[in-house]
C-alpha positions in Angstrom: 60.5 16.3 -75.5 59.6 13.4 -73.2 62.6 14.1 -71.1 61.6 17.7 -70.6 58.1 16.6 -69.6 59.5 14.0 -67.2 61.8 16.6 -65.6 59.0 19.1 -65.2 56.8 16.4 -63.8 59.4 15.4 -61.3 59.9 19.0 -60.3 56.2 19.5 -59.9 55.9 16.3 -57.8 58.9 17.4 -55.6 57.4 20.9 -55.1 54.1 19.3 -54.3 55.7 16.9 -51.8 57.5 19.9 -50.1 54.2 21.8 -49.9 52.4 18.8 -48.3 55.3 18.2 -45.9 55.3 21.9 -44.9 51.5 21.8 -44.4 51.7 18.7 -42.2 54.6 20.1 -40.2 52.6 23.3 -39.5 49.5 21.2 -38.6 51.5 19.1 -36.1 53.0 22.2 -34.5 49.5 23.8 -34.3 48.0 20.7 -32.7 51.0 20.4 -30.3 50.5 24.0 -29.2 46.8 23.5 -28.7 47.4 20.3 -26.6 50.0 22.2 -24.4 47.5 25.0 -23.8 44.7 22.5 -22.9 47.1 20.8 -20.4 48.1 24.1 -18.9 44.4 25.1 -18.5 43.5 21.8 -17.0 46.3 22.0 -14.5 45.3 25.6 -13.6 41.6 24.7 -13.3 40.4 23.9 -9.7 39.5 20.3 -9.0 35.8 19.3 -9.1 34.3 19.1 -5.6 33.8 15.7 -4.1 30.5 14.1 -3.0 31.1 15.0 0.7 31.8 18.6 -0.1 28.6 18.9 -2.2 26.6 17.1 0.4 27.9 19.4 3.2 26.9 22.4 1.2 23.4 21.1 0.5 22.6 19.6 3.9 21.4 22.9 5.4 19.0 23.4 2.4 17.6 19.8 2.9 17.2 20.5 6.6 15.3 23.7 6.0 13.0 22.1 3.4 12.3 19.2 5.8 11.5 21.6 8.7 9.2 23.7 6.6 7.5 20.5 5.2 7.1 19.2 8.7 5.5 22.3 10.2 3.3 23.2 7.3 2.1 19.8 6.1 2.9 16.9 8.4 2.1 18.5 11.8 -1.3 20.0 10.8 -2.3 16.7 9.2 -1.5 14.8 12.4 -3.5 17.3 14.4 -6.5 16.8 12.0 -6.2 13.0 12.4 -6.1 13.3 16.2 -9.2 15.6 16.2 -11.1 13.2 14.0 -10.1 10.2 16.1 -11.3 12.1 19.2 -14.6 12.9 17.4 -15.2 9.3 16.5 -14.3 8.1 20.0 -16.8 10.5 21.6 -19.6 9.8 19.1 -22.9 8.6 20.8 -26.0 7.0 19.5 -28.7 9.6 18.7 -26.3 12.5 17.8 -26.8 14.3 14.5 -23.7 14.1 12.3 -22.6 15.3 8.9 -20.7 13.0 6.4 -18.1 13.9 3.9 -20.7 13.3 1.1 -23.0 15.9 2.7 -25.6 13.6 4.2 -26.9 14.6 7.6 -28.4 12.0 9.9 -28.6 10.6 13.4 -26.3 7.9 14.6 -28.3 4.6 14.9 -25.5 2.2 15.7 -21.8 2.2 16.2 -19.5 -0.8 15.4 -15.8 -0.9 15.2 -15.6 -0.3 11.5 -19.1 0.8 10.6 -21.4 3.6 11.8 -25.0 3.3 10.9 -26.9 6.6 10.3 -30.6 7.1 10.1 -31.1 9.7 7.4 -35.0 9.5 7.3 -37.5 7.4 9.3 -36.7 3.7 8.7 -33.9 4.6 6.2 -30.5 3.5 7.6 -27.2 3.9 5.8 -23.9 2.4 6.8 -20.7 4.6 6.7 -17.1 4.1 7.6 -15.9 6.2 10.5 -13.6 8.2 8.2 -16.6 9.6 6.4 -18.0 11.3 9.5 -16.9 14.9 9.4 -18.6 16.7 12.3 -21.3 16.5 14.9 -24.2 18.8 14.0 -25.8 21.0 16.6 -29.3 20.0 17.6 -32.0 22.6 17.8 
């Protein structure tokens, strides 16, 4: 009885080994086929563009953005700064001016970095030249 059991057990182990061997062989073949396909696709795929190619394609876009930025933001701001500098340069004592805070007064004194405004009789306030917005018309 034991001999019969051992024989059946060996047969089962041998069949099992053959099954596992067949499975592993099929798995290796499948993986090899997949690897060959991946290599073939990689060889057929175009190469990634280099930095100089990408930059040459994007340079016109950067140039257009810079030109638009310059003409719509930088140039108008420089013109405003030039007009304001001209306004401050032509400012005279006694003129009525308006400040960025909304105060209206007459120029009492002008120094290099401070303009003194008289906003009421004997009430003088010092402002920086950048806070003077415009010269008011006198009536």
